[in-house]
C-alpha positions as CSV (number, residue, x, y, z in Angstrom):
1,M,9.4,31.7,39.3
2,A,10.7,28.1,38.8
3,R,8.0,25.4,38.0
4,R,8.4,22.1,39.8
5,Y,7.2,18.6,38.4
6,L,5.6,16.1,40.5
7,T,6.2,12.6,39.1
8,A,4.7,9.3,40.0
9,E,8.0,8.3,41.6
10,D,7.4,11.3,43.9
11,V,3.8,10.0,44.7
12,R,5.2,6.6,45.6
13,R,7.9,8.1,47.8
14,A,5.5,10.2,49.6
15,G,3.9,7.6,51.7
16,G,1.2,9.9,53.1
17,A,-2.4,10.5,52.4
18,E,-1.8,14.1,51.0
19,I,0.9,15.9,49.0
20,V,1.1,19.7,49.2
21,V,2.4,21.4,46.2
22,A,2.9,24.9,44.9
23,P,0.1,26.1,42.8
24,T,2.5,26.3,39.7
25,T,3.7,22.7,40.1
26,V,3.2,20.6,37.1
27,V,1.6,17.2,38.1
28,T,2.3,14.8,35.5
29,P,-0.6,12.4,34.0
30,Q,1.2,9.4,35.6
31,A,1.7,11.2,39.0
32,Q,-2.1,12.0,38.8
33,E,-2.9,8.1,38.2
34,A,-0.4,7.0,40.8
35,A,-2.1,9.4,43.4
36,N,-5.4,8.2,42.4
37,A,-4.4,4.6,42.7
38,A,-2.9,4.9,46.3
39,G,-5.7,7.2,47.3
40,V,-3.3,10.3,47.7
41,A,-4.9,13.8,47.4
42,I,-2.7,16.4,45.8
43,R,-3.4,19.8,47.2
44,T,-1.8,23.2,47.3
45,A,-1.9,25.6,50.4
46,E,-5.0,27.0,49.0
47,G,-6.9,23.9,48.5
48,D,-7.2,21.2,45.7
49,W,-4.4,21.5,43.0
50,S,-5.6,22.2,39.4
51,E,-3.4,22.4,36.3
52,P,-1.9,25.8,35.8
53,P,-2.4,27.6,32.5
54,P,0.3,27.6,30.0
55,D,2.5,30.6,30.6
56,R,5.7,30.1,28.5
57,G,6.7,30.5,25.1
58,P,6.1,33.3,22.4
59,D,2.3,32.0,22.0
60,A,1.4,31.1,25.6
61,D,-1.4,33.6,25.5
62,N,-3.2,31.9,22.4
63,A,-2.3,28.5,23.6
64,I,-4.5,29.1,26.6
65,H,-7.6,29.5,24.5
66,R,-6.5,26.9,21.5
67,L,-5.2,23.9,23.4
68,P,-6.8,20.6,22.2
69,H,-8.3,19.9,25.6
70,L,-10.5,22.9,25.1
71,P,-13.8,22.4,23.4
72,E,-13.7,22.9,19.5
73,P,-14.3,26.4,18.2
74,A,-17.9,26.8,17.1
75,S,-17.0,28.9,13.9
76,D,-18.6,26.7,11.3
77,P,-21.3,24.3,12.6
78,D,-20.8,21.8,9.6
79,V,-17.2,21.4,10.1
80,G,-16.1,18.8,12.7
81,T,-13.0,17.5,14.5
82,A,-10.0,16.7,12.4
83,A,-7.2,14.1,13.0
84,V,-3.9,13.0,11.5
85,V,-3.6,9.3,11.0
86,T,-0.3,7.6,10.5
87,A,0.2,4.0,9.7
88,V,3.5,2.1,9.2
89,G,4.0,-1.5,8.6
90,K,4.6,-4.5,6.2
91,N,2.9,-4.0,2.9
92,R,0.3,-6.5,2.0
93,P,-2.8,-6.6,-0.2
94,G,-5.8,-4.8,1.6
95,V,-4.0,-2.8,4.1
96,L,-5.2,0.5,2.5
97,S,-8.7,-0.9,2.4
98,E,-8.8,-2.1,6.2
99,I,-7.6,1.5,7.3
100,T,-9.8,3.6,5.1
101,G,-12.7,1.3,5.7
102,A,-12.4,1.8,9.5
103,V,-12.2,5.6,8.9
104,A,-15.6,5.6,7.1
105,E,-16.9,3.3,9.7
106,A,-15.9,6.0,12.3
107,G,-17.7,8.7,10.5
108,G,-14.3,10.2,8.9
109,N,-13.7,11.7,5.7
110,I,-10.3,11.7,4.1
111,H,-9.1,15.0,3.0
112,D,-5.5,14.2,2.1
113,V,-3.6,11.0,1.6
114,S,0.2,10.4,1.3
115,Q,1.5,6.9,1.0
116,K,4.7,5.4,-0.1
117,V,6.1,1.9,-0.2
118,I,9.7,1.3,0.5
119,E,11.4,-1.9,0.4
120,G,8.0,-3.8,1.2
121,Y,7.1,-1.5,4.0
122,F,4.3,1.3,3.7
123,H,4.0,4.7,5.1
124,M,0.9,6.3,5.1
125,V,-0.4,9.8,6.5
126,L,-4.1,10.7,6.3
127,V,-5.9,13.9,7.2
128,V,-9.3,12.8,8.4
129,E,-12.4,15.1,9.3
130,L,-15.0,13.8,11.4
131,V,-18.6,14.6,10.7
132,R,-20.5,16.3,13.7
133,G,-21.8,13.9,16.2
134,R,-18.8,11.6,15.9
135,T,-15.8,11.9,18.4
136,F,-12.1,11.9,18.1
137,D,-12.1,9.4,20.8
138,E,-14.2,7.0,18.5
139,L,-11.9,7.4,15.6
140,K,-8.8,6.8,17.7
141,T,-10.3,3.5,19.3
142,C,-11.5,2.3,15.9
143,L,-8.1,2.8,14.2
144,E,-5.5,2.0,16.8
145,C,-6.7,-1.4,17.3
146,L,-6.0,-2.3,13.7
147,G,-3.0,-4.2,12.5
148,G,-0.7,-6.1,15.0
149,P,2.9,-6.5,16.2
150,E,3.8,-8.5,13.1
151,D,1.5,-6.4,10.6
152,Y,1.2,-2.7,11.0
153,A,0.8,0.1,13.6
154,V,-1.7,2.9,13.3
155,R,-1.5,6.2,15.3
156,V,-4.2,8.9,15.7
157,M,-3.3,12.5,16.6
158,H,-5.9,15.2,17.2
159,E,-5.1,17.8,14.5
160,R,-5.1,20.7,16.9
161,V,-2.3,18.9,18.7
162,F,-0.3,18.4,15.5
163,R,-0.5,21.8,14.6
164,F,0.5,23.1,18.0
165,M,3.4,20.6,17.9
166,H,4.5,21.8,14.5
167,R,4.0,25.5,14.6
168,V,7.0,27.8,13.5
């Protein structure tokens, strides 16, 4: 069965208090935000719409159990959440210190560092593990506010998302 996508533009065009979709319809996050803002309910013939489970690709069955929105596996109680941090920008004294200091402040332990400076611009990738009790959102919030439009940019990706995107 073909999937249908509901976008924010679809929500704006609907003009009613309710949109009825098929149970397998993929509702984009932007469409959900637009529906919430406009007070529009998204429903199926059976009731409220809920996100369908992944059903495509060679590892769809495994993805249902391993996607990043699911709770962390509880295999090792001493191991926390991991993240991949990238930073790119103009090189200057103290950049590495600012970023690694913020990682420490957020409760992160750096497992791997790759950094290169090319023609005055630095490129850095960190693999960071958070101690139990600290959240990925705390790390992301702490790091992504560093730098600025004229300085450097930091992006934080959950390690499970990174692995899922780069699987072979």
